[in-house]
C-alpha positions as CSV (number, residue, x, y, z in Angstrom):
1,M,0.0,0.1,0.0
2,R,1.4,3.4,-0.8
3,H,1.3,6.4,1.4
4,P,1.8,9.8,0.3
5,V,5.2,11.1,1.6
6,R,3.8,13.8,3.9
7,P,1.3,11.8,6.1
8,A,3.9,8.9,6.1
9,G,6.5,11.3,7.5
10,R,4.0,12.7,10.0
11,F,3.0,9.2,11.1
12,L,6.5,7.9,11.6
13,H,7.3,11.2,13.7
14,R,4.1,10.4,15.8
15,L,5.0,6.8,16.2
16,R,8.5,7.6,17.5
17,A,7.6,10.3,19.8
18,H,4.8,7.9,21.2
19,L,7.3,5.3,21.9
20,C,10.0,7.7,23.4
21,R,7.1,9.0,25.8
22,G,6.9,5.4,27.0
23,G,3.7,4.8,25.0
24,L,2.6,1.3,23.9
25,I,1.7,0.1,20.5
26,A,-0.5,-2.7,19.2
27,Y,0.5,-4.1,15.8
28,P,0.0,-7.0,13.5
29,A,2.4,-9.9,14.0
30,E,2.6,-13.3,12.7
31,G,-0.4,-15.0,14.6
32,S,-2.1,-12.3,16.4
33,Y,-1.6,-8.7,17.4
34,G,1.7,-7.7,19.2
35,L,1.8,-5.4,22.2
36,G,5.1,-3.3,22.4
37,C,7.1,-0.7,23.4
38,L,10.8,0.4,23.6
39,P,13.1,-2.4,25.0
40,D,15.2,-0.1,27.1
41,Y,12.7,1.9,28.8
42,A,11.6,0.3,32.0
43,P,8.6,2.4,32.7
44,A,7.0,1.3,29.4
45,I,7.9,-2.3,29.8
46,R,6.2,-2.2,33.3
47,K,3.1,-0.6,31.6
48,V,2.9,-3.6,29.2
49,M,3.3,-6.0,32.2
50,A,0.5,-4.1,34.2
51,L,-1.7,-3.9,31.1
52,K,-1.5,-7.7,30.5
53,K,-1.5,-8.6,34.1
54,R,1.6,-10.6,33.3
55,P,4.1,-11.6,36.0
56,Q,7.3,-9.5,35.9
57,H,9.5,-12.6,36.2
58,K,8.6,-14.1,32.8
59,G,10.5,-11.7,30.6
60,L,9.4,-10.7,26.9
61,I,10.3,-11.2,23.4
62,V,12.1,-8.5,21.4
63,I,11.7,-8.3,17.7
64,A,13.8,-6.3,15.2
65,A,13.9,-5.6,11.5
66,D,17.4,-7.1,11.3
67,F,20.2,-8.5,13.3
68,A,21.9,-5.1,13.8
69,Q,19.0,-3.9,15.8
70,L,19.4,-6.6,18.3
71,Q,23.2,-6.5,18.8
72,P,23.1,-3.8,21.4
73,L,20.9,-6.0,23.8
74,L,22.9,-9.2,23.1
75,A,26.4,-10.4,24.7
76,P,29.1,-10.3,22.0
77,L,28.9,-13.2,19.5
78,S,31.6,-14.7,17.1
79,A,31.1,-14.0,13.4
80,T,30.5,-17.8,13.0
81,E,27.6,-17.7,15.6
82,I,26.2,-14.4,14.0
83,A,26.2,-16.0,10.5
84,A,24.4,-19.2,11.9
85,I,21.9,-17.0,13.7
86,R,21.1,-14.9,10.6
87,Q,20.3,-18.1,8.6
88,Q,17.3,-18.8,11.1
89,W,15.5,-15.7,10.3
90,P,13.2,-14.2,9.0
91,A,10.9,-16.8,10.7
92,P,8.5,-17.4,13.4
93,K,11.3,-18.6,15.4
94,T,12.4,-16.9,18.7
95,L,16.0,-17.7,19.9
96,L,17.3,-17.4,23.7
97,L,20.5,-15.6,23.1
98,P,23.2,-14.4,25.8
99,V,22.1,-11.1,26.8
100,R,24.2,-7.9,28.0
101,Q,24.4,-7.5,31.7
102,R,22.9,-3.9,31.4
103,V,19.7,-5.2,29.7
104,L,16.6,-4.6,32.1
105,P,15.9,-7.6,34.1
106,V,12.2,-6.8,33.6
107,L,12.8,-7.5,30.0
108,R,14.9,-10.5,30.1
109,G,13.0,-12.1,33.1
110,R,14.4,-12.2,36.6
111,G,17.6,-14.3,37.1
112,R,17.9,-15.1,33.2
113,Q,21.2,-14.6,31.4
114,T,19.4,-14.9,27.9
115,L,17.0,-12.8,26.0
116,A,14.2,-13.9,23.5
117,V,14.6,-12.3,20.2
118,R,13.2,-12.8,16.8
119,I,13.4,-11.2,13.3
120,P,9.7,-12.0,12.4
121,D,8.4,-13.6,9.4
122,L,5.8,-11.0,8.7
123,A,7.3,-8.1,6.7
124,T,4.8,-5.6,8.3
125,A,6.4,-6.2,11.8
126,R,9.9,-5.9,10.3
127,F,8.9,-2.8,8.6
128,L,7.5,-1.3,12.0
129,C,10.9,-1.9,13.7
130,K,12.7,-0.3,10.8
131,A,10.4,2.6,10.7
132,A,10.6,3.1,14.5
133,G,14.5,2.8,14.2
134,T,14.7,0.2,17.0
135,A,14.0,-3.3,18.0
136,L,10.5,-3.4,20.0
137,V,9.1,-5.4,22.7
138,S,6.7,-8.1,21.4
139,T,4.2,-10.1,23.4
140,S,0.8,-11.2,22.3
141,C,-1.7,-8.3,22.7
142,N,-4.2,-9.8,25.4
143,R,-4.6,-9.8,29.1
144,A,-3.1,-12.7,30.9
145,G,-5.6,-15.7,30.4
146,K,-7.5,-14.2,27.6
147,K,-7.4,-14.9,23.9
148,A,-4.9,-12.9,21.8
149,C,-6.4,-10.1,19.6
150,S,-6.4,-10.8,16.0
151,T,-8.1,-7.7,14.7
152,E,-8.0,-4.2,15.3
153,R,-11.5,-4.3,16.6
154,E,-10.5,-6.9,19.3
155,V,-7.4,-4.7,20.3
156,R,-9.8,-1.7,20.8
157,R,-12.4,-3.7,22.7
158,Q,-9.5,-5.0,25.4
159,F,-7.4,-1.9,25.6
160,G,-9.3,1.1,24.3
161,R,-7.0,4.3,24.2
162,Q,-4.4,2.6,26.3
163,V,-2.3,1.7,23.2
164,M,-1.5,3.2,19.8
165,I,-3.0,0.8,17.2
166,L,-1.3,0.2,14.0
167,G,-3.8,-1.6,12.0
168,G,-3.4,-4.2,9.4
169,R,-3.7,-8.0,8.9
170,T,-1.8,-10.5,11.0
171,G,0.2,-13.2,9.4
172,G,-2.5,-15.8,10.1
173,R,-0.4,-18.2,11.9
174,N,-2.3,-20.5,14.4
175,Q,0.5,-21.1,16.7
176,P,2.8,-19.0,18.6
177,S,6.6,-18.6,17.4
178,Q,9.0,-21.6,18.2
179,I,11.3,-20.7,21.1
180,V,14.7,-22.3,21.1
181,D,17.7,-22.0,23.5
182,W,20.4,-21.2,20.8
183,V,23.3,-22.5,23.5
184,S,21.6,-25.8,24.1
185,G,19.6,-26.3,21.0
186,K,16.7,-27.3,23.2
187,R,13.1,-26.3,22.0
188,L,11.1,-24.7,24.8
189,R,8.0,-24.0,22.7
C-alpha cells in the first residue's frame, strides 16, 4: 500500500514520539496482534506487564528488522555464531541468546542470562521496527488468560485508548513462534 510522503512522515514522527514517551503500541504480528514498546525503557515495559497482568519474572520477546537492531542488547557473539543465527531468520522462531548485563531484568526475566529475540516472518512487523529505528518488545496483545487479539477491533475492545493501534492484517499463523535456546539447542515451545 502506498502512502503519500507527507502523511507517512508525520505518522513516523508521531510513532517515534509516542514510543519515546513510554507509549505502548499494538500491531499485526505473525499470529495475532503484538503489544510493544521500547526495549530499553523500564517504565514502558512495566506498563506492558501491568496492562497484560503478566508476572514480571517471565520476561518478554524483542523483535527487530534485522540483526543489527538486536546487537546492542546481546552479549558479543563470534562472526560464525552471527552468521548461523542470521540463517534462522526471518521466521516465526524466537531464539534465546546471551544478553548484555545492562539489559533490564524486567525485559529478560528475573535471574535469566538470555534474551528472547526474533526477526519476524511478517514483513509488516519488520517494517515497523525499521520505521521506529529500533527493536521493539513483542508480546501477544491480550490480558493474561484471555485470547490474543487478532483484529484491530479486538484490540480496541480490550485496551481502548491505552495503546496506539497500528492497523493491518496478521500473518494468520495459528501457533505462537517456536522458542529455542541457542546454546543448548533445546526447543522450549
